[in-house]
C-alpha positions in Angstrom: -21.0 48.9 58.4 -19.4 52.0 59.9 -21.8 54.7 61.1 -20.8 58.4 61.1 -22.1 60.0 64.3 -22.0 63.5 65.6 -22.6 64.6 69.2 -24.4 67.9 69.2 -22.8 70.8 71.0 -24.8 73.6 69.6 -22.6 76.5 70.7 -19.5 74.9 69.2 -20.7 72.9 66.2 -23.0 75.3 64.3 -22.1 75.3 60.6 -23.5 77.1 57.6 -25.2 74.9 55.1 -25.1 76.4 51.6 -25.9 75.1 48.1 -28.6 72.7 49.3 -30.9 72.4 46.3 -34.1 70.6 46.3 -35.3 68.3 43.6 -37.8 68.9 41.0 -41.1 70.3 42.2 -43.2 68.4 39.6 -45.8 66.0 40.9 -45.9 67.5 44.4 -48.6 65.9 46.4 -48.7 68.5 49.2 -46.9 71.8 50.0 -43.1 71.5 50.4 -43.0 72.9 53.9 -42.1 71.4 57.3 -44.8 69.0 58.3 -47.3 70.2 60.8 -50.5 68.5 61.8 -53.5 70.8 61.8 -54.6 72.2 65.2 -56.0 69.4 67.3 -59.8 69.3 67.9 -61.7 67.3 70.5 -62.2 63.8 69.0 -65.6 62.2 69.0 -66.4 59.7 71.8 -64.5 56.4 71.6 -66.2 54.1 69.1 -67.6 57.0 67.1 -64.6 58.3 65.2 -64.1 57.9 61.5 -61.1 57.7 59.3 -61.3 61.4 58.8 -61.3 62.3 62.5 -57.5 62.6 62.6 -56.2 65.7 60.8 -54.0 65.0 57.8 -50.4 64.8 58.7 -49.0 66.6 55.6 -45.6 66.1 54.1 -44.0 66.2 50.7 -43.2 62.7 49.7 -39.6 61.9 49.1 -40.5 60.8 45.6 -41.0 64.5 44.7 -37.2 64.6 44.6 -34.6 62.2 43.0 -34.2 60.6 46.4 -36.1 57.4 47.3 -37.0 55.2 50.2 -36.3 57.3 53.2 -36.6 55.3 56.5 -36.3 56.7 60.0 -35.5 54.0 62.5 -34.9 53.7 66.2 -31.5 54.4 67.7 -29.9 52.7 70.7 -31.4 55.3 73.1 -33.8 58.2 72.9 -30.9 60.4 72.0 -30.3 58.6 68.7 -32.1 58.2 65.4 -31.0 56.3 62.3 -31.6 57.4 58.7 -31.4 55.4 55.5 -32.2 56.8 52.0 -31.4 56.0 48.4 -29.8 58.6 46.2 -28.8 58.6 42.5 -25.6 60.5 43.5 -22.5 58.4 43.9 -21.2 61.0 46.4 -22.3 60.3 50.0 -24.9 62.6 51.3 -25.6 63.9 54.8 -28.4 64.7 57.2 -28.7 68.5 57.7 -30.1 68.9 61.2 -31.2 72.0 63.0 -33.8 73.5 65.3 -37.4 74.1 64.2 -36.9 77.9 64.1 -34.0 77.7 61.7 -36.1 77.2 58.5 -33.3 78.4 56.2 -30.8 75.9 57.8 -28.4 78.7 58.4 -27.2 77.1 61.7 -27.6 73.5 60.7 -25.2 70.7 61.7 -24.1 68.4 59.0 -23.9 64.7 59.8 -22.2 62.8 56.9 -23.5 59.5 55.7 -21.8 56.4 54.5 -22.9 55.4 51.0 -22.6 52.2 49.0 -24.2 50.9 45.8 -27.6 49.4 46.2 -28.0 45.7 45.4 -31.7 46.0 44.7 -32.2 49.4 42.9 -29.9 49.9 39.9 -28.3 53.3 39.7 -28.9 54.2 43.3 -26.7 54.4 46.4 -27.8 53.6 49.9 -26.9 56.3 52.4 -26.9 55.6 56.1 -26.2 57.8 59.1 -26.9 58.0 62.9 -27.8 61.4 64.4 -27.1 61.4 68.1 -27.0 63.7 71.1 -30.6 64.8 70.7 -32.4 66.7 73.5 -35.7 65.6 75.1 -39.0 67.1 74.0 -37.4 69.1 71.2 -38.7 69.7 67.7 -36.1 69.5 65.0 -36.0 70.2 61.3 -34.0 68.1 58.9 -33.3 67.2 55.3 -31.2 64.5 53.7 -29.0 64.4 50.5 -26.4 66.5 48.9 -26.2 69.2 46.2 -27.1 66.7 43.5 -30.2 65.4 45.2 -31.9 66.9 48.3 -35.0 65.9 50.1 -37.8 68.2 51.3 -37.7 69.4 54.8 -39.1 67.3 57.6 -39.7 67.6 61.3 -38.7 65.2 64.1 -39.8 65.6 67.7 -38.1 63.8 70.5 -40.2 62.4 73.3 -39.5 63.0 77.0 -36.5 61.0 78.1 -38.2 59.4 81.0 -39.1 56.0 82.7 -42.7 57.0 81.9 -43.4 56.8 78.2 -45.4 55.1 75.5 -44.8 53.3 72.3 -47.1 52.2 69.5 -47.4 48.7 67.9 -49.0 47.5 64.7 -49.4 44.1 63.1 -48.8 43.1 59.5 -49.2 45.8 57.0 -48.3 43.2 54.3 -49.0 45.7 51.5 -49.7 43.7 48.3 -51.8 40.9 49.6 -54.0 40.6 47.7 -52.3 42.5 44.9 -55.5 44.1 43.6 -55.9 45.9 46.9 -52.5 47.6 47.1 -54.0 51.1 46.7 -56.6 50.4 49.4 -54.0 49.0 51.8 -51.7 52.0 51.2 -54.6 54.3 51.9 -55.5 52.4 55.1 -51.9 52.5 56.2 -51.8 56.2 55.6 -55.0 56.8 57.6 -53.8 54.6 60.5 -50.5 56.5 60.7 -52.5 59.8 60.9 -54.4 58.3 63.8 -51.1 57.4 65.5 -49.7 60.9 65.2 -53.1 62.4 66.3 -53.7 60.2 69.4 -50.1 59.5 70.4 -48.0 62.5 69.5 -45.7 61.6 72.4 -45.1 58.1 71.2 -41.4 57.1 71.6 -41.5 54.8 68.5 -43.6 52.7 66.3 -43.0 48.9 66.1 -44.1 47.1 62.9 -44.3 43.4 63.8 -43.2 42.0 60.4 -44.4 41.6 56.9 -44.1 45.2 55.9 -44.8 44.1 52.3 -46.2 40.9 50.7 -43.4 40.4 48.1 -39.9 41.0 49.5 -38.6 42.2 46.1 -41.5 44.5 45.1 -40.3 48.1 45.0 -43.8 49.4 44.6 -44.9 47.7 47.8 -41.9 49.0 49.7 -42.7 52.5 48.3 -46.3 52.2 49.5 -45.1 51.2 53.0 -42.3 53.8 53.4 -43.6 56.8 51.5 -45.8 58.1 54.3 -45.3 61.6 55.7 -45.9 60.4 59.3 -43.0 57.9 59.0 -40.6 60.7 58.1 -41.2 62.1 61.6 -41.5 59.0 63.7 -38.9 56.4 64.6 -39.7 52.9 63.3 -38.7 49.6 64.8 -39.3 47.0 62.1 -39.4 43.3 62.7 -38.5 40.9 59.8 -41.4 38.8 58.7 -41.7 35.8 56.4 -42.8 38.0 53.5 -39.8 40.2 54.1 -37.3 37.4 53.5 -35.8 36.2 50.3 -33.2 38.9 49.6 -31.3 42.0 50.9 -34.3 44.4 50.6 -35.1 44.4 54.3 -31.5 44.9 55.3 -31.0 47.7 52.8 -34.1 49.6 53.8 -33.6 49.6 57.6 -30.6 50.7 59.7 -30.9 49.1 63.1 -29.1 49.5 66.5 -27.0 46.9 68.3 -27.6 44.4 65.5 -26.4 40.9 66.2 -25.2 38.1 63.8 -27.5 35.8 65.8 -30.8 34.8 64.1 -29.8 36.0 60.7 -31.9 34.8 57.8 -30.9 36.3 54.4 -27.6 37.9 55.3 -25.4 39.1 58.2 -27.3 42.4 58.5 -30.8 41.1 59.4 -30.1 39.5 62.8 -31.6 40.2 66.2 -31.2 43.7 67.6 -32.0 45.6 70.8 -32.5 49.2 72.1 -33.5 50.9 75.3 -36.2 53.4 76.2 -36.5 54.7 79.7 -36.2 51.7 82.0 -37.3 49.2 79.4 -35.2 46.9 77.2 -36.6 46.0 73.8 -35.3 42.9 72.0 -36.2 42.2 68.4 -35.9 38.7 67.1 -35.6 37.5 63.5 -37.4 34.2 63.8 -37.5 33.4 60.0 -34.9 30.7 60.0 -36.0 27.7 62.1 -32.4 26.4 62.1 -31.4 29.6 64.1 -34.2 29.4 66.7 -31.7 28.2 69.3 -29.6 31.4 68.9 -32.3 33.7 70.2 -31.6 32.5 73.8 -28.0 33.6 73.4 -29.1 36.9 72.0 -31.5 37.6 74.9 -28.7 36.7 77.4 -26.3 39.1 75.8 -28.8 41.9 75.6 -29.8 41.5 79.2 -26.2 41.3 80.3 -25.6 44.6 78.5 -28.6 46.2 80.3 -28.9 44.4 83.6 -30.8 47.1 85.5 -33.7 47.6 83.1 -37.0 46.9 84.9 -39.2 46.0 81.9 -38.1 43.5 79.3 -40.1 43.2 76.1 -39.6 41.0 73.1 -40.8 41.6 69.5 -41.1 38.7 67.1 -43.0 38.1 63.8 -43.8 34.4 64.5 -45.9 33.9 67.6 -45.3 30.9 69.8 -48.9 31.3 71.2 -51.3 32.1 68.4 -54.7 31.0 67.4 -54.9 30.7 63.6 -55.1 27.0 62.8 -52.8 27.0 59.8 -50.0 28.5 61.8 -50.4 26.4 65.0 -47.8 23.7 64.1 -45.1 26.3 63.5 -46.1 28.0 66.8 -45.9 24.8 68.8 -42.5 24.1 67.3 -41.3 27.5 68.3 -42.5 27.5 71.9 -39.7 25.5 73.5 -37.2 28.1 72.3 -39.1 30.9 73.9 -39.6 29.0 77.1 -35.8 28.8 77.3 -35.4 32.5 77.9 -38.7 34.1 78.9 -38.7 32.9 82.5 -34.9 32.8 82.9 -34.7 36.5 81.9 -38.0 37.7 83.3 -39.5 38.7 80.0 -42.7 40.7 80.8 -44.3 40.9 77.3 -43.8 39.2 73.9 -45.5 41.0 71.0 -46.0 39.2 67.6 -47.6 39.5 64.2 -48.1 37.0 61.4 -51.6 35.7 62.3 -53.8 38.6 61.1 -55.9 37.8 64.1 -55.8 39.2 67.7 -54.7 37.0 70.6 -53.7 38.0 74.2 -52.6 35.0 76.3 -52.7 34.3 80.0 -49.3 34.4 81.6 -47.2 31.5 80.3 -45.0 29.7 82.9 -41.6 28.2 82.5 -43.0 24.7 81.9 -45.5 25.9 79.3 -48.5 26.0 81.7 -50.3 29.2 82.3 -51.7 31.3 85.1 -54.8 33.5 84.6 -54.8 37.0 86.2 -57.4 39.8 86.3 -56.3 43.3 85.3 -54.4 44.8 86.9 -52.1 41.8 87.5 -49.9 42.4 90.6 -46.4 41.0 90.1 -47.7 38.2 87.8 -45.5 35.1 87.3 -44.9 34.2 83.7 -44.9 36.1 80.3 -47.9 37.6 78.5 -48.0 37.1 74.7 -50.0 39.5 72.4 -50.4 38.8 68.7 -51.7 41.7 66.7 -54.0 41.7 63.6 -53.5 43.6 60.3 -52.7 47.3 60.3 -53.7 47.8 56.6 -56.6 45.5 56.0 -54.4 42.9 54.3 -56.4 39.8 55.2 -58.3 39.1 58.4 -58.2 35.6 59.7 -60.4 33.7 62.1 -58.7 32.3 65.2 -59.6 29.0 66.8 -60.0 28.5 70.5 -56.8 28.0 72.5 -56.7 27.3 76.2 -53.7 29.6 76.7 -55.7 32.6 75.2 -57.4 35.1 77.5 -58.7 37.0 74.4 -58.9 35.6 70.8 -60.8 37.5 68.1 -61.1 38.0 64.4 -60.9 41.7 63.3 -62.4 43.4 60.3 -60.7 46.8 60.6 -57.0 47.8 61.0 -55.9 48.0 64.6 -53.4 50.1 66.7 -51.9 49.1 70.0 -50.7 51.6 72.6 -48.3 50.5 75.3 -47.8 52.9 78.3 -44.9 52.2 80.6 -44.2 53.7 84.0 -41.8 52.6 86.8 -44.4 50.3 88.2 -47.0 49.7 85.5 -47.3 48.5 81.9 -50.7 49.1 80.2 -51.4 47.6 76.8 -54.5 49.0 75.0 -55.7 48.0 71.5 -58.0 50.2 69.4 -60.1 49.8 66.3 -58.1 52.3 64.1 -61.1 53.6 62.3 -63.6 54.1 65.2 -61.1 54.3 68.0 -63.2 51.8 70.0 -61.1 50.2 72.8 -61.1 46.5 71.9 -58.8 45.1 74.6 -56.8 46.4 77.5 -54.7 44.9 80.3 -52.4 46.2 83.0 -49.3 44.6 84.6 -48.1 46.1 87.9 -44.7 45.4 89.4 -43.3 46.5 92.7 
């Protein structure tokens, strides 16, 4: 699908946006103003926080207008960001993009979208667009839509474009399992995202490691996942999970960079994809179709070939080859040989996974499937470390069984957040209890 992109040259490309009407104001949940977190306060000591510690990240939900399902996803580099939204207007919309001071959008740049009828939401049209040419550490203001249907105003702040940066990872939100706890899970997801914006305002992106929802075709569940103010101002890197498969919903909701036809599951638009941040290459696998598992090695090879000089190489997958939940072990063992094909051959440092709803961090897995134990910080370790994350919404917590490859294996009873800090010579992965902010696990890899 073609993407309309616009490189910003602010002195040459400023245009006047007029006639941009907002939708109905009824049912507003918060003020219709650009989103700003309240002034930071010193948090309690680690382990003593509460869900209310993080200030509320306020935003008018997209559902206060005729527009639906706004998603903001990672671009190929830090300079890019992708937008998808659903509009009742047959006419293609646009992103109106400007600096934070231009609250009237008098100097906004218009980036036109490509629109097509939705296969899953009758009467709506999917709009997609890439905004590119962004500047580092800059706060922008944007809105999406057209004169028939316009979103509220939202902010988007770019991180530093540097080899030293951080990203945030979460395991399965799986909103809708069990169905009677949808509201609780939505609330937990909301509070977790507040914590992310509070503790990691400089996070380059948020990776969701699959199973965004429990039922792939449930619009209420997708609405609960996507309609979060923090997600309107943070790039998301979604991973397809087994509960996301079954139809075109995942593909319609998320516009992804450098998407391959390798590893596809439901259609040609849900395959593996990659993107770069700093000196790190991120490769996202769609492991849902076991008949396609052999294709991932080809995808890894092509992504590395396109980015041969990146120092850190990280893979995201929903299914984990090294997990600890007994009911999933057979699938994991079947998947392992396919990962062993490429992790050593292409010097993969870290594989991050979901699916288990239990936390596991392995020793360093060698090319032959054996492992090497290292103490933190591990100096130039041989092999690949696998980390499987627990639930990010409270949707099920499962008890792991002992596995010899596991350095850490624990059942959780509260949503978790994982912070990954990358510098030219170090990668530090730290996992927190999202409610209390107690550090539950941490490990550092150092490379010369």
